[in-house]
Structures are given as C-alpha cells and as structure tokens.
N, C-alpha and C positions, 0 to 999 in steps of 0.2 A: 526619374531614370537616374540622373544624375545621382541622388540620394544611394539609390540601388547600385551602384559603379563602387562610388567612397564607401558603403560598408564591405561589398565582395574583397577591394582590393585591403582593407583595414582588417580584415579576415584570413587572410591569405598572409600579410604581413603578423598575423598574431602568430600562427600557426610556422610560420620560417621561424622569427623568433624560437618561441618554443623549443624546435627542433634544436636548431642552434645552442639553446639552453640546455636541452638536455647531451648535446653532445661536448660541451663545455664540461660538463658535470661528471658526466663517463670517463674523459679524459683524464680527468685528475684521478679517478679508481686508479691507474696504470702507473700514474707519476711513482716511480722508487724502484728497485731492483730486486730481479725474479731469478728463481733458479730453474732451470731447466727439469722436472721428475721425467720426462719419458717422451716417447716419441715414435713415430712411424714416417716411413719415406722410401714414397711406392711401392708401400704393400710390405716393407721390412721395417720391424725394431730397428731402433737409432741405437747405437753399440751402447754400453753402461759408460764407459771409459768417454763417449763425447757426452752422455748426459749431462756427465760429472765436472764435465771440463766447463761448461757454457752456460754464460749468464747474458741477461738483458735488461737494460738501464733504460726505463721511458723520464723523460723530462719535458713534459706539453707535450707536443708533437715528434721531437725529436727522439730517437733509438741509439743504442750502441749494444751490438752485442760482441760479449767476448766468446770466441772460440776458438782455445789455438788448435786446434785438431782442422780446422777450417781455414784459416788465418792467422798469421804473426801478429797484424794489427787488429783492432776494434773493426767491423764493418758498421758505420754508421747509415742509419737511415731518416727520410724523415717522412710522419705521417700526414695522408694529403687529404683524406677523407676519413669521416668514423661516423657510421651510423645506427645507434643501436636502438632505432624504431625497425629495425628490418630483422625479421625472422630466419634463421637465425641473422644476427647482429654482423655489419660487413664493417672493414677495415681496409684501407689501400697506403700504402707507404712507396717510398722512389728511393733506393738505394745513393747515395753519393761517390759511391766506386764497387768496385769488382763484377764480378758477375750481374746481370742483366742493370750496370751503372743507368741514373734516369729512365727507367720503364719503371711505369707504374704497376706495382706485385700487389694483386686482387687478394684481398682473403676475409673467413667468414671467421666469425669468434662465441663463446658462447662464457659466463660466467661458472663458474664450478660452486664455489661459495666465496666469502670477500678476498680471500687469501689464493683463490685458486683460478686460473681461467685459461681454457684450452682454444688454439687456434689452427686453422687447417688453411695454407697458402698454395698458390703455384706462383714456384719460382721461376719459369720459363716466359710468366708473366702472359700465359694465351687465356686465361680464362678463371674467373670466380670458383672456386667448388661450391658442391650442392649441398655435401654432407663433410662429416670430420672422418671419414676411412680412410682415404690415403691409400687407395687400393692399388695395386700392382695393375702398371699400365698406365695410372694416372698422374705420373709426375708428379703430386700433389705431398707437403709435407704436413703432417700434424704434430703441433706441440703442445704438454701440457705444463706451464709455468706455475711456481708458488713461490709466493713474496717472501726474499731469504730474511732472516731473522738478524736485525740488529742488536749489538747490546748495546745495555745502559753503559753510558761514558767510564771511562779507565776499565772498562770489561774486556777481553777478547770477546770475539764472534765464535759461535759454538763450530 
C-alpha cells in the first residue's frame, strides 16, 4: 500500500511539474510589445482611434497597457494565473491601479498564429467569458493583439 501511495504522489507531482513547465513556456510567448489590431466591447466595435493608440507590453507576469484614450498613465497589472491546457486557454490578472484595482480579472485567450493572440475578459471581474463574442449585454471585451514590429538597431520602427 505504501508503494502505491508513493507512486501516486510521484505521478501527481510529475503532472504538476509538467503543467507549471507548460505555463512557463507559454508565458514567454507573450513577452514583448503588442499592438491592438481590433476589439469589441459589449457588442460594439472598439473605435479605430482607440485601436491605433493602444499597446501592451508583457514582461514575465507584468503587463503595462498604454491606452491614451483610457488613461494618461500606463495601466499596470500582474498576471496571477495562466493555464494553456484549458480549452480555451485561461489567464487571470490583477490591476495595480484604476478600476477594479486588486480584483482578479478572468480571461480566456487563444493563439491565432505565433505573432497574434485573441483574448476575451470581464472588466467587471464577475466571471470568466465562455467565448470570444463580447456580445451586447455581456460586459465582456475581446481584443486581438499582434506582436509589434521592432526595427534593427539604428533604424526607426515603421
């Protein structure tokens, strides 16, 4: 019986390690600066002006959103959970300031390709979205982000 208990504990530990390793690998895919390419908020398209002005930079679990139409200062947050094994994948973060400061904001996300991801979140922090629709009345927001192009050293960005 003791051997079975030890074997079961080792199996559970190995599975947890594999999940943590997958989350760490997934986290690195987000690192860098991303430009907003489209969005929907509560059933309506996000304005082109807002899309063009909004960027997010991920550095490990820290995010800084530059959205001049929303805030004069970057909106900072810390990712508290990432689960790429879920379908759709799940992510949670907590804002450092502003609306819903200190509350867990639940989200789902998916990779469109290596340089594009789509995310849907509940800015009211009431519950995790089930799909990427951001339908009218849901209060949800869906964004599509594309990795920002970086210029070679000495050359301006496009």
